[in-house]
All heavy atoms as an XYZ file, in Angstrom:
912
protein
N      -1.248    -16.248     13.056
C      -0.762    -14.996     12.513
C      -1.923    -14.291     11.818
O      -2.675    -14.901     11.066
C       0.368    -15.245     11.504
C       0.792    -13.979     10.797
S       2.041    -14.189      9.500
C       3.417    -14.778     10.419
N      -2.045    -13.001     12.051
C      -3.042    -12.178     11.386
C      -2.364    -11.399     10.274
O      -1.417    -10.648     10.523
C      -3.691    -11.191     12.378
O      -4.269    -11.937     13.446
C      -4.752    -10.358     11.698
N      -2.816    -11.605      9.041
C      -2.219    -10.951      7.879
C      -3.306    -10.183      7.144
O      -4.356    -10.744      6.811
C      -1.557    -11.975      6.936
C      -1.049    -11.302      5.671
C      -0.433    -12.715      7.648
N      -3.039     -8.912      6.911
C      -3.924     -8.084      6.097
C      -3.107     -7.506      4.966
O      -1.997     -7.005      5.182
C      -4.550     -6.944      6.923
O      -5.227     -7.497      8.055
C      -5.540     -6.142      6.087
N      -3.642     -7.609      3.770
C      -2.984     -7.064      2.590
C      -3.903     -5.964      2.038
O      -5.107     -6.174      1.883
C      -2.672     -8.163      1.558
C      -1.924     -7.608      0.358
C      -3.877     -8.928      1.165
C      -1.427     -8.677     -0.605
N      -3.325     -4.809      1.794
C      -4.068     -3.646      1.323
C      -3.653     -3.325     -0.107
O      -2.473     -3.379     -0.438
C      -3.751     -2.418      2.184
C      -4.114     -2.568      3.639
C      -3.206     -3.101      4.547
C      -5.352     -2.163      4.100
C      -3.528     -3.227      5.890
C      -5.687     -2.290      5.451
C      -4.771     -2.828      6.335
O      -5.097     -2.949      7.658
N      -4.632     -2.985     -0.926
C      -4.335     -2.601     -2.295
C      -5.596     -2.523     -3.116
O      -6.686     -2.301     -2.577
N      -5.447     -2.720     -4.427
C      -6.580     -2.734     -5.334
C      -6.561     -4.046     -6.114
O      -5.498     -4.565     -6.449
C      -6.591     -1.506     -6.273
C      -5.295     -1.385     -7.061
C      -6.850     -0.238     -5.487
C      -5.252     -0.215     -8.022
N      -7.732     -4.571     -6.382
C      -7.828     -5.935     -6.895
C      -7.288     -6.126     -8.304
O      -6.811     -7.206     -8.627
C      -9.273     -6.424     -6.825
O     -10.113     -5.586     -7.595
N      -7.333     -5.130     -9.148
C      -6.923     -5.340    -10.538
C      -5.444     -5.057    -10.800
O      -5.008     -5.068    -11.939
C      -7.797     -4.513    -11.486
C      -7.642     -3.026    -11.281
O      -7.174     -2.587    -10.235
N      -8.048     -2.240    -12.257
N      -4.659     -4.872     -9.781
C      -3.222     -4.591     -9.909
C      -2.461     -5.917    -10.081
O      -2.655     -6.863     -9.316
C      -2.747     -3.863     -8.662
S      -0.964     -3.704     -8.506
N      -1.579     -5.982    -11.074
C      -0.803     -7.208    -11.316
C       0.074     -7.583    -10.130
O       0.202     -8.762     -9.792
C       0.059     -7.051    -12.564
C      -0.768     -7.067    -13.841
O      -1.905     -7.589    -13.815
O      -0.289     -6.554    -14.863
N       0.685     -6.602     -9.483
C       1.529     -6.892     -8.317
C       0.687     -7.445     -7.178
O       1.117     -8.364     -6.468
C       2.299     -5.641     -7.869
O       3.036     -5.132     -8.976
C       3.250     -5.949     -6.731
N      -0.509     -6.915     -7.015
C      -1.410     -7.446     -5.989
C      -1.763     -8.902     -6.285
O      -1.810     -9.729     -5.375
C      -2.703     -6.614     -5.929
C      -2.524     -5.236     -5.340
S      -2.036     -5.264     -3.615
C      -3.334     -6.212     -2.894
N      -2.004     -9.214     -7.538
C      -2.337    -10.590     -7.919
C      -1.181    -11.530     -7.581
O      -1.392    -12.625     -7.056
C      -2.682    -10.660     -9.398
C      -3.992     -9.976     -9.724
C      -4.245     -9.933    -11.215
C      -5.506     -9.134    -11.520
N      -5.736     -8.957    -12.951
N       0.058    -11.101     -7.850
C       1.228    -11.920     -7.507
C       1.333    -12.117     -5.997
O       1.615    -13.218     -5.520
C       2.507    -11.259     -8.019
C       2.650    -11.275     -9.519
C       3.896    -10.513     -9.932
C       3.924    -10.282    -11.428
N       5.048     -9.425    -11.830
N       1.112    -11.038     -5.256
C       1.223    -11.111     -3.800
C       0.154    -12.025     -3.210
O       0.447    -12.853     -2.337
C       1.120     -9.704     -3.206
N      -1.061    -11.887     -3.676
C      -2.139    -12.740     -3.168
C      -1.916    -14.197     -3.546
O      -2.183    -15.102     -2.751
C      -3.483    -12.224     -3.653
C      -3.810    -10.852     -3.028
C      -5.112    -10.295     -3.510
N      -6.209    -11.057     -2.916
C      -7.457    -10.971     -3.338
N      -7.770    -10.195     -4.351
N      -8.401    -11.673     -2.754
N      -1.384    -14.450     -4.743
C      -1.049    -15.825     -5.144
C       0.036    -16.391     -4.242
O      -0.035    -17.554     -3.835
C      -0.580    -15.862     -6.600
O      -1.633    -15.586     -7.464
N       1.045    -15.578     -3.926
C       2.112    -15.998     -3.031
C       1.534    -16.434     -1.690
O       1.896    -17.491     -1.154
C       3.123    -14.867     -2.838
C       4.139    -15.151     -1.777
C       5.300    -15.855     -2.079
C       3.940    -14.749     -0.470
C       6.242    -16.136     -1.090
C       4.871    -15.014      0.525
C       6.019    -15.714      0.205
N       0.639    -15.618     -1.128
C       0.044    -15.948      0.167
C      -0.749    -17.255      0.074
O      -0.631    -18.114      0.947
C      -0.846    -14.805      0.648
C      -0.119    -13.507      1.000
C      -1.127    -12.404      1.323
C       0.852    -13.695      2.152
N      -1.515    -17.415     -0.993
C      -2.304    -18.641     -1.164
C      -1.402    -19.858     -1.328
O      -1.640    -20.906     -0.708
C      -3.235    -18.496     -2.370
N      -0.360    -19.739     -2.149
C       0.565    -20.853     -2.379
C       1.269    -21.287     -1.103
O       1.626    -22.448     -0.949
C       1.623    -20.449     -3.407
C       1.099    -20.300     -4.820
C       2.070    -19.552     -5.726
O       3.224    -19.287     -5.311
O       1.665    -19.223     -6.851
N       1.477    -20.339     -0.200
C       2.183    -20.629      1.041
C       1.244    -20.866      2.214
O       1.688    -20.936      3.363
C       3.177    -19.508      1.345
C       4.349    -19.543      0.394
O       5.265    -20.347      0.557
N       4.308    -18.721     -0.646
N      -0.039    -20.983      1.931
C      -1.008    -21.313      2.969
C      -1.178    -20.239      4.026
O      -1.498    -20.558      5.172
N      -0.975    -18.990      3.655
C      -1.102    -17.885      4.614
C      -2.523    -17.326      4.525
O      -2.908    -16.720      3.514
C      -0.073    -16.763      4.328
C      -0.252    -15.606      5.305
C       1.348    -17.318      4.380
N      -3.302    -17.563      5.575
C      -4.631    -16.971      5.636
C      -4.484    -15.463      5.766
O      -3.636    -14.977      6.530
C      -5.411    -17.507      6.833
C      -5.816    -18.955      6.660
O      -5.990    -19.393      5.500
O      -5.943    -19.654      7.677
N      -5.313    -14.744      5.030
C      -5.195    -13.291      5.049
C      -6.527    -12.632      4.744
O      -7.436    -13.259      4.212
C      -4.146    -12.813      4.043
C      -4.488    -13.128      2.628
N      -4.317    -14.374      2.073
C      -5.024    -12.360      1.645
C      -4.715    -14.362      0.818
N      -5.161    -13.151      0.525
N      -6.601    -11.387      5.099
C      -7.736    -10.536      4.776
C      -7.255     -9.566      3.713
O      -6.164     -8.993      3.837
C      -8.220     -9.762      6.022
C      -9.316     -8.776      5.661
C      -8.668    -10.720      7.106
N      -8.040     -9.404      2.665
C      -7.704     -8.455      1.607
C      -8.588     -7.230      1.754
O      -9.809     -7.329      1.746
C      -7.882     -9.091      0.233
C      -7.725     -8.129     -0.911
C      -6.624     -7.289     -0.999
C      -8.673     -8.067     -1.906
C      -6.481     -6.408     -2.054
C      -8.539     -7.198     -2.973
C      -7.442     -6.357     -3.043
N      -7.950     -6.079      1.894
C      -8.666     -4.806      1.988
C      -8.447     -4.060      0.677
O      -7.373     -3.519      0.441
C      -8.143     -3.983      3.171
C      -8.845     -2.674      3.332
N      -9.770     -2.462      4.313
C      -8.762     -1.521      2.638
C     -10.217     -1.224      4.223
N      -9.620     -0.642      3.197
N      -9.461     -4.084     -0.184
C      -9.414     -3.360     -1.453
C      -9.862     -1.934     -1.160
O     -11.039     -1.685     -0.918
C     -10.341     -4.029     -2.467
C     -10.283     -3.397     -3.844
O      -9.952     -2.198     -3.955
O     -10.581     -4.103     -4.819
N      -8.914     -1.002     -1.147
C      -9.301      0.337     -0.741
C     -10.048      1.128     -1.800
O     -10.556      2.198     -1.516
C      -8.146      1.145     -0.144
C      -6.805      1.071     -0.800
C      -6.566      1.644     -2.035
C      -5.759      0.453     -0.137
C      -5.316      1.589     -2.600
C      -4.512      0.393     -0.711
C      -4.288      0.967     -1.936
O      -3.056      0.926     -2.501
N     -10.197      0.593     -2.974
C     -11.124      1.212     -3.926
C     -12.557      0.859     -3.580
O     -13.460      1.666     -3.733
C     -10.822      0.771     -5.349
C      -9.728      1.568     -5.974
C      -9.847      1.511     -7.482
N      -8.751      2.248     -8.064
C      -8.139      1.896     -9.175
N      -8.515      0.819     -9.824
N      -7.158      2.627     -9.642
N     -12.767     -0.368     -3.104
C     -14.116     -0.823     -2.767
C     -14.463     -0.568     -1.303
O     -15.551     -0.118     -0.990
C     -14.269     -2.304     -3.090
C     -14.178     -2.602     -4.568
C     -14.257     -4.077     -4.852
C     -14.080     -4.331     -6.345
N     -13.950     -5.748     -6.636
N     -13.537     -0.890     -0.400
C     -13.796     -0.773      1.036
C     -13.469      0.611      1.584
O     -13.826      0.930      2.704
C     -13.010     -1.828      1.797
N     -12.768      1.404      0.794
C     -12.414      2.751      1.234
C     -11.069      2.797      1.937
O     -10.502      1.775      2.319
N     -10.593      3.991      2.045
C      -9.310      4.246      2.694
C      -9.410      5.628      3.311
O      -9.585      6.620      2.601
C      -8.188      4.191      1.658
C      -6.779      4.337      2.164
C      -6.388      3.106      2.979
C      -5.816      4.491      1.007
N      -9.336      5.690      4.623
C      -9.482      6.985      5.278
C      -8.146      7.493      5.799
O      -7.135      6.788      5.789
C     -10.528      6.923      6.387
C     -10.180      5.933      7.491
O      -8.996      5.606      7.676
O     -11.105      5.489      8.183
N      -8.151      8.729      6.254
C      -6.930      9.373      6.731
C      -6.337      8.645      7.932
O      -5.114      8.599      8.085
C      -7.200     10.843      7.065
N      -7.176      8.059      8.786
C      -6.662      7.344      9.964
C      -5.853      6.109      9.563
O      -4.785      5.852     10.117
C      -7.801      6.928     10.893
C      -8.452      8.112     11.585
O      -7.809      9.183     11.687
O      -9.614      7.972     12.021
N      -6.367      5.342      8.591
C      -5.627      4.173      8.131
C      -4.340      4.594      7.433
O      -3.280      4.002      7.658
C      -6.492      3.329      7.193
C      -5.855      2.042      6.659
C      -5.374      1.142      7.795
C      -6.832      1.307      5.763
N      -4.414      5.631      6.631
C      -3.201      6.125      5.975
C      -2.184      6.638      6.986
O      -0.979      6.433      6.815
C      -3.548      7.236      4.976
C      -3.792      6.743      3.577
C      -4.326      7.846      2.708
C      -2.549      6.152      2.972
N      -2.663      7.275      8.035
C      -1.750      7.741      9.088
C      -1.033      6.553      9.720
O       0.157      6.635     10.048
C      -2.507      8.547     10.141
N      -1.729      5.439      9.871
C      -1.095      4.223     10.403
C      -0.024      3.714      9.441
O       1.066      3.329      9.852
C      -2.157      3.154     10.647
C      -1.603      1.850     11.165
C      -1.187      1.966     12.636
N      -0.432      0.838     13.077
C      -0.930     -0.285     13.559
N      -2.238     -0.439     13.659
N      -0.140     -1.258     13.941
N      -0.347      3.698      8.135
C       0.644      3.306      7.127
C       1.881      4.184      7.237
O       3.015      3.697      7.219
C       0.081      3.453      5.713
C      -0.966      2.469      5.291
C      -1.454      1.476      6.126
C      -1.486      2.545      4.012
C      -2.426      0.581      5.705
C      -2.453      1.657      3.569
C      -2.922      0.674      4.423
N       1.658      5.492      7.335
C       2.766      6.450      7.405
C       3.587      6.219      8.667
O       4.826      6.243      8.634
C       2.245      7.900      7.324
C       3.316      8.907      7.694
C       1.695      8.182      5.925
N       2.914      5.983      9.783
C       3.614      5.727     11.043
C       4.506      4.496     10.926
O       5.637      4.489     11.412
C       2.596      5.529     12.161
C       3.203      5.142     13.489
C       2.122      4.804     14.521
O       0.966      5.202     14.399
N       2.502      4.066     15.534
N       4.019      3.464     10.280
C       4.759      2.206     10.186
C       5.803      2.192      9.074
O       6.849      1.556      9.217
C       3.789      1.040      9.977
C       2.805      0.831     11.104
C       3.452      0.445     12.421
O       4.581     -0.081     12.420
O       2.822      0.678     13.469
N       5.527      2.884      7.964
C       6.372      2.755      6.774
C       7.050      4.047      6.331
O       8.023      3.999      5.583
C       5.533      2.216      5.607
C       4.924      0.844      5.827
C       3.781      0.597      4.862
C       5.999     -0.224      5.694
N       6.505      5.183      6.736
C       7.016      6.473      6.269
C       6.289      6.917      5.004
O       6.011      6.109      4.128
N       5.969      8.183      4.914
C       5.178      8.669      3.786
C       5.941      8.575      2.469
O       5.356      8.315      1.421
C       4.673     10.098      4.028
C       5.728     11.164      4.033
C       6.435     11.611      5.113
C       6.184     11.923      2.915
N       7.304     12.595      4.732
C       7.170     12.814      3.382
C       5.862     11.934      1.557
C       7.839     13.703      2.544
C       6.521     12.820      0.730
C       7.491     13.692      1.224
N       7.250      8.756      2.499
C       8.034      8.698      1.268
C       7.960      7.328      0.614
O       7.951      7.199     -0.603
C       9.512      9.039      1.529
C       9.747     10.424      2.086
C       9.791     10.442      3.611
O       9.281      9.495      4.252
O      10.305     11.406      4.160
N       7.890      6.295      1.437
C       7.833      4.918      0.944
C       6.478      4.609      0.309
O       6.391      3.759     -0.579
C       8.103      3.950      2.104
C       8.202      2.514      1.713
C       9.439      2.174      0.896
O      10.419      2.930      0.940
O       9.400      1.149      0.197
N       5.440      5.279      0.740
C       4.088      4.969      0.274
C       3.714      5.616     -1.048
O       2.898      5.085     -1.787
C       3.066      5.395      1.329
C       3.047      4.560      2.589
C       2.160      5.223      3.635
C       2.561      3.156      2.296
N       4.290      6.774     -1.341
C       3.891      7.519     -2.536
C       4.575      6.923     -3.764
O       5.801      6.930     -3.869
C       4.231      9.016     -2.411
C       3.831      9.768     -3.675
C       3.544      9.624     -1.192
N       3.765      6.414     -4.691
C       4.287      5.839     -5.927
C       4.487      6.963     -6.948
O       3.551      7.353     -7.639
C       3.336      4.780     -6.475
C       3.857      4.138     -7.727
O       4.943      4.441     -8.212
N       3.080      3.220     -8.270
N       5.699      7.440     -7.023
C       6.016      8.551     -7.928
C       6.349      8.072     -9.343
O       6.670      8.877    -10.198
C       7.179      9.357     -7.366
C       6.842     10.014     -6.041
C       8.053     10.714     -5.442
N       7.800     11.142     -4.098
C       7.496     12.380     -3.741
N       7.406     13.320     -4.654
N       7.288     12.683     -2.480
N       6.288      6.767     -9.582
C       6.627      6.238    -10.904
C       5.402      5.867    -11.730
O       5.520      5.558    -12.907
C       7.545      5.022    -10.768
C       8.865      5.392    -10.143
C       9.877      4.312    -10.087
N       9.355      2.949    -10.071
C      10.095      1.883    -10.075
N      11.401      1.996    -10.083
N       9.560      0.695    -10.058
N       4.232      5.878    -11.133
C       3.024      5.434    -11.825
C       2.339      6.531    -12.629
O       2.643      7.721    -12.509
N       1.372      6.108    -13.404
C       0.648      7.056    -14.249
C      -0.215      8.015    -13.437
O      -0.399      9.163    -13.843
C      -0.249      6.319    -15.279
O      -1.122      5.450    -14.581
C       0.584      5.537    -16.268
N      -0.738      7.569    -12.306
C      -1.556      8.461    -11.482
C      -0.742      9.661    -11.029
O      -1.217     10.802    -11.084
C      -2.142      7.717    -10.272
O      -2.883      6.586    -10.725
C      -3.047      8.610     -9.452
N       0.495      9.433    -10.605
C       1.376     10.531    -10.187
C       1.640     11.485    -11.356
O       1.553     12.700    -11.212
C       2.681      9.983     -9.630
C       3.663     11.035     -9.227
C       4.758     11.459     -9.930
C       3.647     11.819     -8.025
N       5.410     12.442     -9.248
C       4.764     12.676     -8.076
C       2.815     11.856     -6.918
C       5.045     13.578     -7.049
C       3.097     12.754     -5.898
C       4.197     13.608     -5.978
N       1.945     10.924    -12.499
C       2.261     11.754    -13.669
C       1.061     12.576    -14.131
O       1.230     13.657    -14.694
C       2.790     10.896    -14.808
C       4.178     10.329    -14.513
C       4.812      9.691    -15.741
N       4.082      8.564    -16.286
C       4.243      7.302    -15.925
N       5.133      7.003    -14.997
N       3.538      6.344    -16.485
N      -0.139     12.082    -13.883
C      -1.349     12.798    -14.294
C      -1.757     13.907    -13.329
O      -2.579     14.747    -13.673
C      -2.513     11.829    -14.461
C      -2.367     10.938    -15.677
C      -3.552      9.995    -15.801
C      -3.401      9.101    -17.011
N      -4.539      8.178    -17.150
N      -1.174     13.909    -12.133
C      -1.500     14.971    -11.173
C      -0.946     16.305    -11.657
O       0.126     16.350    -12.274
C      -0.902     14.665     -9.799
C      -1.508     13.534     -9.000
C      -0.706     13.330     -7.715
C      -2.959     13.811     -8.673
N      -1.637     17.391    -11.341
C      -1.084     18.701    -11.672
C       0.261     18.915    -10.969
O       0.472     18.423     -9.851
C      -2.132     19.680    -11.133
C      -3.380     18.883    -10.968
C      -2.948     17.470    -10.709
N       1.140     19.642    -11.615
C       2.482     19.899    -11.062
C       2.407     20.505     -9.666
O       3.182     20.132     -8.783
C       3.278     20.799    -11.996
C       4.662     21.154    -11.491
C       5.547     19.943    -11.203
O       5.455     18.939    -11.935
O       6.333     19.994    -10.232
N       1.472     21.413     -9.435
C       1.378     22.047     -8.114
C       0.972     21.047     -7.035
O       1.416     21.150     -5.890
C       0.448     23.263     -8.127
C      -0.963     22.996     -8.575
C      -1.185     23.092    -10.084
O      -0.213     23.255    -10.853
O      -2.348     22.985    -10.493
N       0.167     20.057     -7.403
C      -0.198     19.011     -6.443
C       1.021     18.160     -6.117
O       1.303     17.884     -4.944
C      -1.328     18.123     -6.997
O      -2.461     18.944     -7.288
C      -1.718     17.042     -6.004
N       1.755     17.739     -7.146
C       2.964     16.935     -6.917
C       3.980     17.702     -6.081
O       4.579     17.150     -5.163
C       3.583     16.512     -8.244
C       2.763     15.466     -8.958
C       3.412     15.015    -10.210
N       3.321     16.119    -11.189
C       3.771     16.074    -12.415
N       4.383     15.010    -12.859
N       3.615     17.090    -13.207
N       4.167     18.970     -6.401
C       5.136     19.791     -5.653
C       4.704     19.997     -4.209
O       5.546     20.205     -3.332
C       5.326     21.134     -6.350
N       3.400     19.908     -3.945
C       2.893     20.122     -2.594
C       3.030     18.936     -1.670
O       2.764     19.045     -0.473
N       3.469     17.797     -2.182
C       3.658     16.602     -1.342
C       5.054     16.689     -0.733
O       6.040     16.256     -1.324
C       3.462     15.302     -2.148
C       3.695     14.080     -1.266
C       2.075     15.260     -2.764
N       5.104     17.264      0.457
C       6.394     17.540      1.091
C       6.538     16.977      2.498
O       7.618     17.046      3.075
C       6.623     19.067      1.164
O       5.545     19.656      1.905
C       6.693     19.682     -0.227
N       5.450     16.457      3.045
C       5.500     15.905      4.397
C       4.357     14.919      4.570
O       3.581     14.685      3.643
C       5.437     17.022      5.451
C       4.173     17.868      5.365
O       3.207     17.463      4.674
O       4.143     18.940      5.985
N       4.263     14.341      5.740
C       3.259     13.302      5.978
C       1.843     13.826      5.783
O       1.019     13.166      5.145
C       3.423     12.727      7.384
N       1.544     14.995      6.311
C       0.177     15.528      6.209
C      -0.219     15.779      4.754
O      -1.330     15.416      4.335
C       0.050     16.813      7.025
N       0.670     16.371      3.978
C       0.341     16.635      2.571
C       0.257     15.333      1.776
O      -0.585     15.191      0.882
C       1.352     17.596      1.943
O       2.666     17.072      1.993
N       1.103     14.367      2.102
C       1.046     13.070      1.419
C      -0.266     12.367      1.725
O      -0.920     11.843      0.813
C       2.226     12.201      1.832
N      -0.686     12.364      2.975
C      -1.938     11.715      3.359
C      -3.112     12.351      2.617
O      -3.981     11.648      2.092
C      -2.139     11.752      4.887
C      -1.151     10.791      5.552
C      -3.578     11.402      5.267
C      -1.077     10.898      7.061
N      -3.139     13.668      2.530
C      -4.236     14.351      1.836
C      -4.313     13.930      0.370
O      -5.400     13.640     -0.151
C      -4.063     15.863      1.950
N      -3.176     13.855     -0.299
C      -3.163     13.472     -1.719
C      -3.489     11.985     -1.873
O      -4.212     11.593     -2.794
C      -1.806     13.828     -2.371
C      -1.692     13.244     -3.759
C      -1.634     15.343     -2.425
N      -3.004     11.146     -0.970
C      -3.260      9.707     -1.061
C      -4.722      9.360     -0.783
O      -5.270      8.446     -1.410
C      -2.337      8.934     -0.121
C      -0.855      8.985     -0.478
C      -0.021      8.357      0.637
C      -0.571      8.333     -1.804
N      -5.360     10.064      0.139
C      -6.784      9.828      0.397
C      -7.596     10.165     -0.853
O      -8.518      9.433     -1.224
C      -7.282     10.652      1.608
C      -8.799     10.693      1.667
C      -6.739     10.082      2.901
N      -7.225     11.243     -1.521
C      -7.937     11.658     -2.732
C      -7.596     10.775     -3.936
O      -8.387     10.672     -4.877
C      -7.619     13.113     -3.046
N      -6.422     10.143     -3.924
C      -5.939      9.333     -5.050
C      -5.330      8.030     -4.540
O      -4.116      7.854     -4.577
C      -4.876     10.113     -5.835
C      -5.367     11.434     -6.335
O      -6.028     11.503     -7.353
N      -5.051     12.499     -5.610
N      -6.140      7.081     -4.073
C      -5.590      5.869     -3.467
C      -4.696      5.054     -4.396
O      -3.845      4.309     -3.930
C      -6.813      5.067     -3.051
C      -7.996      5.903     -3.284
C      -7.597      7.120     -4.024
N      -4.862      5.190     -5.700
C      -4.005      4.418     -6.605
C      -2.568      4.935     -6.610
O      -1.692      4.309     -7.210
C      -4.583      4.399     -8.019
O      -4.728      5.698     -8.519
N      -2.303      6.032     -5.910
C      -0.937      6.537     -5.748
C      -0.133      5.743     -4.721
O       1.083      5.866     -4.659
C      -0.953      7.993     -5.280
C      -1.078      9.073     -6.321
C      -1.190     10.437     -5.646
C       0.091      9.054     -7.263
N      -0.814      4.959     -3.919
C      -0.130      4.211     -2.865
C       0.588      3.025     -3.492
O      -0.008      2.253     -4.245
C      -1.116      3.714     -1.801
C      -1.852      4.900     -1.182
C      -0.395      2.896     -0.724
C      -3.028      4.490     -0.326
N       1.870      2.873     -3.187
C       2.607      1.694     -3.655
C       1.897      0.461     -3.123
O       1.419      0.436     -1.996
C       4.049      1.717     -3.155
C       4.925      2.688     -3.872
C       6.351      2.569     -3.374
C       7.206      3.687     -3.925
N       8.534      3.696     -3.304
N       1.881     -0.569     -3.958
C       1.159     -1.778     -3.606
C       2.072     -2.981     -3.695
O       2.986     -2.994     -4.496
C      -0.027     -1.976     -4.559
C      -1.027     -0.861     -4.481
C      -2.146     -1.052     -5.469
N      -1.758     -0.978     -6.856
C      -1.707      0.153     -7.565
N      -1.979      1.301     -7.008
N      -1.365      0.117     -8.830
N       1.676     -3.952     -2.904
C       0.709     -3.962     -1.811
C       1.325     -3.438     -0.523
O       2.538     -3.345     -0.391
C       0.375     -5.441     -1.673
C       1.625     -6.147     -2.097
C       2.233     -5.282     -3.168
N       0.451     -3.136      0.416
C       0.867     -2.852      1.789
C       0.464     -4.080      2.591
O      -0.674     -4.540      2.509
C       0.200     -1.576      2.339
C       0.528     -1.387      3.804
C       0.626     -0.353      1.526
N       1.405     -4.619      3.338
C       1.174     -5.844      4.099
C       1.372     -5.581      5.579
O       2.367     -4.960      5.977
C       2.165     -6.933      3.654
C       2.093     -8.243      4.415
C       0.931     -9.078      3.911
C       3.392     -9.015      4.283
N       0.417     -6.033      6.371
C       0.534     -6.017      7.832
C       0.434     -7.461      8.291
O      -0.617     -8.090      8.189
C      -0.575     -5.173      8.451
C      -0.593     -5.232      9.975
O       0.355     -5.767     10.581
O      -1.572     -4.735     10.562
N       1.551     -8.002      8.752
C       1.601     -9.379      9.251
C       1.934     -9.323     10.737
O       3.102     -9.224     11.117
C       2.638    -10.186      8.484
N       0.894     -9.304     11.552
C       1.069     -9.218     13.007
C       1.948     -8.036     13.407
O       2.845     -8.161     14.248
C       1.655    -10.510     13.575
C       0.601    -11.581     13.792
O      -0.590    -11.247     13.848
O       0.987    -12.760     13.887
N       1.726     -6.897     12.777
C       2.473     -5.698     13.130
C       3.803     -5.535     12.422
O       4.503     -4.559     12.655
N       4.162     -6.466     11.581
C       5.350     -6.316     10.728
C       4.852     -5.826      9.383
O       4.063     -6.488      8.726
C       6.103     -7.636     10.602
C       6.710     -8.054     11.942
C       7.544     -9.279     11.840
N       8.702     -9.049     10.983
C       9.459    -10.019     10.492
N       9.189    -11.275     10.778
N      10.489     -9.747      9.734
N       5.317     -4.657      8.970
C       4.783     -3.968      7.807
C       5.767     -4.000      6.648
O       6.962     -3.820      6.842
C       4.462     -2.518      8.158
C       3.310     -2.377      9.091
C       3.327     -2.565     10.440
C       1.978     -2.034      8.749
N       2.078     -2.354     10.954
C       1.233     -2.024      9.934
C       1.339     -1.734      7.550
C      -0.124     -1.722      9.958
C      -0.009     -1.426      7.573
C      -0.726     -1.427      8.772
N       5.220     -4.218      5.452
C       5.999     -4.154      4.219
C       5.192     -3.408      3.169
O       3.960     -3.446      3.181
C       6.309     -5.554      3.689
C       7.185     -6.463      4.533
C       7.221     -7.863      3.926
C       8.591     -5.902      4.635
N       5.900     -2.764      2.257
C       5.247     -2.152      1.102
C       5.961     -2.659     -0.144
O       7.177     -2.788     -0.162
C       5.225     -0.611      1.176
C       6.602     -0.005      1.109
C       4.337     -0.026      0.099
N       5.168     -3.017     -1.161
C       5.725     -3.621     -2.363
C       5.826     -5.123     -2.165
O       5.725     -5.628     -1.048
N       5.993     -5.830     -3.276
C       6.062     -7.288     -3.186
C       7.458     -7.773     -3.543
O       7.953     -7.536     -4.636
C       5.036     -7.938     -4.121
C       5.104     -9.430     -4.118
C       4.837    -10.150     -2.966
C       5.454    -10.121     -5.267
C       4.909    -11.533     -2.959
C       5.524    -11.509     -5.270
C       5.250    -12.211     -4.111
N       8.073     -8.442     -2.581
C       9.370     -9.071     -2.754
C       9.258    -10.457     -2.110
O       9.069    -10.561     -0.891
C      10.459     -8.232     -2.083
C      11.813     -8.866     -2.136
O      12.030     -9.944     -1.587
N      12.742     -8.196     -2.784
N       9.364    -11.502     -2.914
C       9.157    -12.871     -2.418
C      10.002    -13.193     -1.192
O       9.519    -13.808     -0.244
C       9.459    -13.881     -3.516
C       8.381    -13.985     -4.547
C       8.683    -15.134     -5.523
N       7.563    -15.341     -6.397
C       6.485    -16.054     -6.077
N       6.395    -16.625     -4.915
N       5.493    -16.189     -6.938
N      11.275    -12.816     -1.218
C      12.175    -13.157     -0.109
C      11.750    -12.459      1.177
O      11.706    -13.083      2.241
C      13.629    -12.804     -0.463
C      14.220    -13.661     -1.563
C      13.746    -13.285     -2.964
O      13.405    -12.114     -3.204
O      13.685    -14.190     -3.827
N      11.442    -11.172      1.087
C      10.991    -10.439      2.281
C       9.684    -11.030      2.807
O       9.532    -11.228      4.007
C      10.762     -8.963      1.950
C      11.997     -8.116      1.919
C      11.645     -6.660      1.686
O      10.734     -6.368      0.895
O      12.302     -5.819      2.308
N       8.760    -11.264      1.911
C       7.457    -11.786      2.321
C       7.600    -13.175      2.918
O       6.901    -13.499      3.890
C       6.500    -11.802      1.133
C       5.910    -10.450      0.854
C       6.585     -9.264      0.758
C       4.544    -10.145      0.646
N       5.714     -8.250      0.491
C       4.457     -8.764      0.405
C       3.395    -10.917      0.598
C       3.253     -8.133      0.158
C       2.195    -10.287      0.345
C       2.129     -8.905      0.123
N       8.487    -14.009      2.383
C       8.700    -15.349      2.937
C       9.197    -15.260      4.378
O       8.788    -16.050      5.233
C       9.670    -16.124      2.066
N      10.041    -14.294      4.647
C      10.573    -14.104      5.992
C       9.478    -13.638      6.959
O       9.359    -14.160      8.060
C      11.716    -13.067      5.994
O      12.728    -13.540      5.103
C      12.299    -12.854      7.360
N       8.680    -12.690      6.520
C       7.648    -12.117      7.384
C       6.471    -13.084      7.574
O       5.904    -13.170      8.647
C       7.156    -10.758      6.808
C       5.928    -10.266      7.530
C       8.272     -9.734      6.905
N       6.127    -13.812      6.535
C       4.949    -14.684      6.575
C       5.262    -16.121      6.971
O       4.395    -16.984      6.896
C       4.248    -14.665      5.223
S       3.572    -13.054      4.807
N       6.487    -16.379      7.390
C       6.878    -17.754      7.751
C       6.195    -18.192      9.029
O       5.906    -17.449      9.892
C       8.389    -17.828      7.918
């Protein structure tokens, strides 16, 4: 099984998710998009697999710090991708690709099913 987990290294949820994978013996590649980058093509893939609404973290501090006109302008996939490329910490974490099965956020039960 090929597993890639996308996120940022200092996120507590990412730490839990990576620990889960290690505890369950799941070999994986970690793509830290603050260090390795995140381009529009990869985000378009996320959107295709998960939907743009699912990816935008509207509850975090990064969202709240955006100007109101920027937040109001996130109305479709193209506008979401543009804002997410400029502000990768807006992406809900983690994003998991396990052999083409995609999840966003960390839920032990879901991950156990996908990573079994």
